[in-house]
N, C-alpha and C positions, 0 to 999 in steps of 0.2 A: 255559449259563456249568458250568465248573468244580464241582463243592461243595468249601463249605469247607471251609478244611485248621488246625487250631487246638488251644490249648493244652483239657485239659477242659472245662473251667470255663466254654472259650468255649464251645465247641464245641452245653453241653448247653441254651442257649437254642432251637438249632437243628435239636432233635428234639421232636416232641409230651412230651408225659408220659409215653405208652404206649407199647412195640413194647420185644421184644426191639433188643439193641447186638449185635450178630458183635465177636469181643478180636482181637487175632494178636498173635502173637509170630514178627519175623518171623528170619530165619537166614536164611544165608549159602546154603541147599540143601533147604533144607524152610519150613513157614509149620501157628504152630501155631495149629489154632482153636479158641475156643470162642465161646455162643452164651449168651445172656441169657433170661428166662426175660421175659415181657411186662413184668409189674409191677418189675424188675430190682434183685430183690432173690438170685441166686442167679446163679454164670456155672457153665457145664456146659461140656466139654469133645465139641468134637466128630470131630475129623481134626484128624493133619499129614495138610498135602497137600508131597508132592513134588515142586522147582517144572523146573518147568523153561524154559518162557517164558513172560511177560507173562504174556501175550492166556492163553494158558490159565490159569497161578491166579491171574487175574483172572477170568476166568468161572467159575472152582470155587469163587473167592468168591462172586462174582454168586449161585449156584443157592441155596448153602445160605442165605444172606438171601435170595433171596426165597424156598426152601421157612419158615423162623422169621417171614416179615411186620418184621425187622431194617427195623429205620428208624433204624439208623448202627453206625455202623462204629470201635470203640479200636483202638489204632496203640500200642505198646508201642512207646516211645524211648526210645533204649536212651547215655543221659547219662553220663560220665566220671562219679564219685566229686569231683570236682573242681568240678563244674557242668559244667561242658564240653561241649559233642560234639565228637568226632570222625569217624569214618573211618563207621564203624556206623550213626552218628545220623544222617550226611549217606546215606546208600546207605536208613535207614527214607524219611527225610523226600522225598528222589527217588520209593522206591512211594507213597509215599504220594498224592506231585501225581501221577504217571501213575494209579495210582486214583480220585484224584478226578476224574480225566479222561473218567473212563469215567464217573461213578455223578453223582446231583442228593445221594445220601446224608455226612450233612458223617462229616468225619473228622475225631477225636477222637487229642491226642496223648495218650499215658500214661506219666510215669518211671516206668523198669520196671528203673532201676539196684536190681542183687543179686536178680531172678523168679527166672533159674534156676539160681542158687549157696541159696536159700532153698527151690525145687523140689526139686533135688536134692539137699539134705540133708533135708530130709521123707521122699522116697525113699528113703535107704541108711536115716533111720531105718523106715522101715518095712520094712526086710531085701528091698526090690526088687536081684534078680539087676544087673547088673550092663549085660545087655541090653538084658535090660528094659527097665533103664531109659532108656535109646539109642533105645528104640524109643520114650515113652510124654514124655520128654523135657517139647521142645515142647507139643507138649497141653495139660502141665498148667501149665506157659509162658503159656502161657495163658491159661487158667483163674485165673493168681495174678492176674496183670495184668488181666485182665476185672473177675475178685473187686473188685479193688482199686482202680477207677476206680467197680464198685459202685457200693459202702459209702460215696468221696468224692460221691456226687451226693447218695447218703441222704444224708448226713448234712448238706450243701447243706439238701438240703428239710428238714431239722428228725424225721428218718423218728428214730422209734425204735426 
């Protein structure tokens, strides 16, 4: 049975109380990957996958998830500023459906509006060169997405 694909808040009950989550920033050429600690307090960058074929990309994601004992995925959903979903969001949903067909780990969708722009501004503020920004932007966007989702989940749990 395919894994459920739900908005973050609805996906959370499908995950055990403890266990790492894998955060993904899906691009057309790359996938930024971040992972949380088992207590879901901090997101850390793992790598940027240069996309090839879906099966190869999924296999790498599952390897990362297994290495970190992950219990679910958080996928950034690129919603338009007016709240509508364009072609990128549709592509992300298609990726999630394909991924869900290969795993039992629930997939939570998290609104990633302006995540890449925020990360870009942060890296520029840190005086990171344009070439280096291009290398790390997707991984940092995945961290930003996952950390936002972790913070929201913590607020729902009533953590301080």
